[in-house]
N, C-alpha and C positions, 0 to 999 in steps of 0.2 A: 414366828414373824420377826423381821428385823425392821426397826424404825429409828428415827432420830430421837435422842433423849431430850427431855425437857427438864426444867428446874425441879419439877415435882418428882422426878426420878432420882434425885441426888441421894436421899436416904437409902434407896435400894442399891445404888451404885456403891456407896460406901460399904454397905453390908456385904455385897458381892466381893469387893476387894478384900475385905477382912476374912471372908471364908476361904479365899484363894491364897492367902498369905502374901499378897503383893505388898511390897514395901509401901507403907503409908506415911504421909506427912500431915497428921491431923491438925497441926497448928500452922500449917503452911498451905501448900497447893491443894491439899485435900480437905481443907476446912470448907464446910458447905457454902458459905458466902463467897469464898474464893473460887470454888468450882462453878458457882452460878455466874460470876464475872467472866471466867474463862469460856464458858459455854456461849456467851454473848459475843465473843470475838469472831470476826469473819473467817479467820484461818484455822478455826478449831471447832470440831463437833464431836459428839459422842453418839455412837450407834449402839443400840441394845437389842438383844435377842430375847423374845418372850416365849414362854411355853403356852400351851393351850388355855391355861387359866389366867394368863396375863402377867405371871410372875417373871421378873427379869432373871434370866439364867446365864446371860453372857453380855459382855460389853467390850467396846474398844474405843479408844480416843484416836481421832484422826486429825492430823494437823498438816499444814503445808507452809512453805516459805515462798510460794509462788513459782518455784522451780521443781521442788521435790516434795513428795508426800511422805508423811511419817505415820507408821502404824505404832500406836503406843498403848500400853496397858491392856493388851488383849487378855481377857479373863473369862473363864467359864466356871460356873458353880461345880465344885468337885462331884456332886451327885448327878450331874448332867453331862459329864465328860464321855468321850468316845461315841458321840452321836452326830458328829460333824458340825457342831455349833461353831467352833472356832474357825473352821474353814469357811463357813457361810459368812461369818463376820468379816473375815479377811477379804473375801471376794466382794462383799458389800462395801467395804472400805475402799478397795481399788476402784470400784464403779463410781463411788461418790467423788473420788479424786479425778477420774477420767472426765466426769461431767463438767468439771471446771477447767479442763485442759491440762491437768497434771498427769504425766505418763511415766514418771520415775517414782518408785516406791521404795522406802527403806524402813528398817526396824533395828533397834538395838536390843539384844537379848543377853541376859545374864548367862554366863558360861555354864551354870549348873541347871539351867532350864531346858532340860532334854526334850520335853513335850513341844515347846515352842520351836526349838531347833528342828525337830522332825517335821513340824507343820510347814515351816518356811522352806525347808529342803524339798518337801513334797509338792510345793506350789510354784516352783520355778524361780525361787530367789537364789541368788549366788552368795555364798559365804565369802566375805572379803577378808583374807588374812592380812595381818600387818597394820590394821587400823588401830591407832591409839586414840582413845577418847579422853578429852579434857572437859572439865566443868568448873565453873566459878559461881558461887552462890553469895549473894549479898546478905541473905539471912540463912542461918544454918538449918532452919526448919522448912525451907522451900524444897 
């Protein structure tokens, strides 16, 4: 089952991200109180996939800038991979964006993340060559 996460899911989200080796910022964006604040924002939500026992086995952060939707931090518990969970989360993310009128979806994927590259390739996303990504952080732990 896929559902919208609540603040009560934050410990499970952090645990999932740790299991999947996603880059974590425990003193910044991934600090529980910061995640709770982010989840209250109108342009960000987290979707979680649960197994039959109610354990969170996958998650994705969905954001938008009112023009474009972003698929962020798509993660599946390593013991639950190859079951279509990531694809279901991706489709649910797209549907949640379509519901608010967003029809352009994007994702940034680290070059060594072959599994995510294959997922996005197989679901109709175009790989855009020549994009250069810049970032500026006020705090180094964000």
